[in-house]
Structures are given as structure tokens and as C-alpha cells.
C-alpha angles and dihedrals in degrees: 000000000000089000091056091051091048092052090047092053092043091056092044091050091051093046099043093043092050092049089047089055091052097043124090108266128249099019127117094262091052090049092048094048091044089056090048089051090048094050095043092049089050092051091045091054093044092050090050088066089063096057116089104153099107099054101013090240140011111349145171093279090059088057090048088054090057090049089050089060093059101070091037096055090039089054090050094049090046093057091045086058092042094242097144094178093058091041091053095049096042098046092043088053090048089055092047091050088051089052092049089048090051091051089052092051094047090053089053101042111026112083095213091051093047089052093048089051092055089053095041110034114216094011091139090052091050090051093048092047090049091053092051091046091052089051091050089051101037105038099065089040094057099033094105090054092060101033098056122191095001125107109237113256115212116256116240 
């Protein structure tokens, strides 16, 4: 049952996060969907702590779930303190982390992806590194588009 909840919250996080990225920032629908994303991501991480099939106990993915909470909570704290620049970066990195985790899950559970992985070793890693590289390049480039009317503050 916990696995079903985990998958549900994973899909809900993917969808709500994607819509938030597309929506105009700062309006009521952005804030509502942002809250949905935040709650679904929290639930996704909490449910991950109840899944032990892969390692038979605590494993690397549990540590990754803890790491996933860091940018999510930092993005929430940033918006509570009206730091739009930090909110933008932390939430975007939270979503990139979610996409990387999704890639990892696809290459473990989807037969076509498992087959591709057997033919092209480390394809999953290459996709995740490409996604991270795209984030490193694109996030600063598009920051001003999302943080309108505010001078960018340097990230610590």
C-alpha cells in the first residue's frame, strides 16, 4: 500500500511541479499549485521511508529522500521570507531532483528502459547528468524571467 501512495505522490509532484513551472508566477493559482507541489513532495519523501524492498532495510535512496527535502524546505523558507531568487533556485533544483529520481525509477521498473540500459550502460546516469547540466546552464539564464521586477541577489 505504501508503494501505491508513493507512486501517487510522485506523479502528483511531477504534474503539479510542471504546471507551476508553466504558470505565471505570484498569482493565486501559482501559489495554490505550489502548495500542492510542496505537500505532494513532502508526502513522497515520507512514504519513501516505508519502502524497504530494494535493500531489505535502509538504503541509498532513503538518504536521497533526505537530500531531496533540503531544497524543498529551503524553497519554502525562502518564499516565506520573500526571497524570490532563492525560492526560484531551490524549488527548481527540487524539481530537477524529482526528475532525476524519476529517471532512476524508470530505468529500474520499465522493461524498455531496463533493456536500453543493458545495451547502453549508464544511460540513466548520462540522462541525469544532462538534466543537471541543463539546470546549471538554464536556471541562471532564465532567472530574470521568473523573478520579475526584483534585482537578483547573489546566492550564498
